[in-house]
C-alpha positions in Angstrom: 5.3 -84.6 -54.7 1.8 -84.5 -55.5 -1.2 -86.2 -53.8 -4.4 -87.3 -55.8 -7.5 -88.7 -53.9 -10.5 -90.6 -55.4 -13.8 -90.7 -52.9 -16.1 -93.4 -53.4 -19.1 -94.8 -51.3 -20.9 -97.9 -50.5 -23.0 -99.4 -48.1 -23.0 -102.6 -46.0 -23.8 -104.1 -43.2 -21.3 -106.1 -40.8 -21.4 -107.2 -37.0 -18.5 -106.1 -34.4 -18.0 -109.1 -32.0 -14.8 -111.7 -31.0 -15.8 -115.0 -30.9 -13.3 -115.6 -28.2 -15.5 -113.3 -25.8 -18.1 -114.1 -23.7 -21.6 -112.7 -25.0 -21.3 -110.0 -21.8 -18.2 -109.0 -22.8 -19.2 -108.8 -26.8 -21.9 -106.5 -25.2 -19.6 -104.6 -23.3 -16.8 -103.9 -25.7 -18.8 -103.7 -28.9 -21.9 -102.1 -27.6 -24.9 -102.0 -30.2 -22.2 -102.8 -33.1 -22.7 -106.4 -31.4 -26.3 -106.8 -32.5 -26.3 -110.4 -33.7 -27.9 -109.7 -37.3 -25.6 -106.7 -37.5 -26.2 -103.2 -38.6 -25.3 -101.1 -41.6 -23.1 -98.0 -42.9 -23.2 -95.8 -45.7 -19.4 -95.6 -45.8 -17.3 -93.1 -47.6 -13.6 -94.1 -48.7 -11.0 -91.9 -49.6 -7.9 -93.3 -51.6 -4.8 -91.1 -52.1 -1.9 -91.9 -54.6 1.4 -89.8 -54.1 3.6 -89.3 -57.0 5.4 -86.7 -59.6 2.8 -85.6 -62.1 3.7 -87.3 -65.8 4.9 -84.4 -68.1 2.9 -85.5 -71.0 -0.5 -85.9 -68.9 0.0 -83.9 -66.0 -1.4 -86.6 -64.0 0.1 -88.6 -61.1 -2.7 -91.2 -61.8 -5.3 -91.2 -64.1 -8.4 -90.7 -62.1 -10.3 -93.2 -64.4 -7.9 -96.0 -64.0 -8.1 -95.4 -60.0 -11.9 -95.5 -60.2 -12.1 -98.5 -62.3 -9.6 -100.1 -59.9 -11.9 -99.6 -56.8 -15.0 -100.5 -58.6 -13.4 -103.7 -59.6 -11.7 -104.5 -56.5 -13.6 -103.2 -53.8 -17.1 -101.6 -54.6 -18.1 -104.7 -56.4 -17.1 -106.8 -53.5 -18.7 -104.7 -50.4 -21.6 -102.9 -51.6 -24.9 -103.7 -50.4 -23.2 -106.7 -48.8 -22.9 -108.0 -45.5 -18.9 -108.0 -44.6 -19.1 -110.8 -42.0 -20.6 -113.3 -44.5 -20.6 -112.2 -48.1 -16.9 -110.6 -48.3 -14.1 -113.2 -49.2 -11.3 -110.8 -47.9 -13.2 -110.2 -44.9 -13.6 -113.6 -43.9 -12.6 -114.4 -40.3 -11.5 -110.7 -39.8 -13.6 -108.3 -37.3 -14.8 -105.8 -39.9 -14.0 -102.3 -38.1 -13.1 -99.4 -39.8 -9.7 -99.9 -38.8 -9.5 -103.4 -40.2 -11.5 -102.3 -43.6 -9.0 -99.5 -44.4 -6.0 -102.0 -44.2 -7.8 -104.7 -45.8 -8.5 -102.3 -48.7 -5.2 -101.2 -48.9 -3.8 -104.7 -49.3 -6.5 -105.3 -52.0 -5.4 -102.4 -54.1 -2.1 -101.7 -53.3 -0.4 -103.9 -56.0 -2.9 -102.6 -58.5 -2.0 -99.0 -58.5 -0.5 -98.6 -62.2 1.4 -94.9 -61.5 2.1 -93.2 -58.6 2.1 -95.0 -54.8 -0.6 -95.8 -52.6 -0.4 -93.3 -49.6 -3.2 -93.6 -47.7 -6.7 -95.1 -47.4 -9.6 -93.1 -45.3 -12.4 -95.3 -44.1 -15.4 -92.7 -42.9 -17.8 -95.0 -41.0 -20.2 -92.1 -40.2 -19.9 -88.4 -40.2 -18.1 -88.6 -36.7 -15.9 -91.4 -37.4 -13.2 -92.2 -39.4 -9.9 -94.0 -40.1 -6.6 -93.1 -41.9 -3.9 -96.2 -43.0 -0.8 -95.6 -44.3 0.2 -98.8 -45.1 2.3 -99.7 -42.1 2.9 -103.3 -41.0 -0.4 -104.3 -39.2 -1.2 -107.9 -38.3 -5.0 -108.8 -38.4 -6.0 -111.5 -36.3 -8.7 -113.8 -37.9 -11.2 -115.8 -36.2 -14.6 -117.9 -36.9 -16.9 -114.7 -37.0 -20.0 -116.2 -38.4 -21.7 -116.4 -35.3 -21.4 -116.1 -31.4 -20.9 -119.4 -29.2 -24.0 -118.3 -27.2 -26.6 -118.4 -30.0 -27.6 -120.4 -33.0 -25.3 -119.7 -35.9 -27.1 -117.3 -38.7 -27.0 -119.6 -41.6 -26.4 -117.8 -45.0 -27.9 -120.1 -48.1 
């Protein structure tokens, strides 16, 4: 088995909060990541595909194809966006690095033409990263557009 990884980068903002928590509990749990207007990261994402190299090309997957899949189904939707507001597949989801990895997996798993998706790694910072291998995980959905203690953040 051979493992091939493509690395991509994007910049995005998000706000971590749970609307079922009080404002105090959100501050306690999410700290400065609970900033009402959000905060940003320069994310790095590694997508690993496993398989046996094709005898004619030597590829597990053509990296140009993987790059195009990631651009179309992930990067074009999240780069320079606010994950809580601008990205349909994060609607109602607290956009933690853990959830980002799971959602990205779900967005591309069935679009990989050769090999099998093995791992999605999301680096939120130089010191923090998440690895997801496709195990079943339930992600709860909330109305995460705004906290109950403040006026809604209106998007035009």
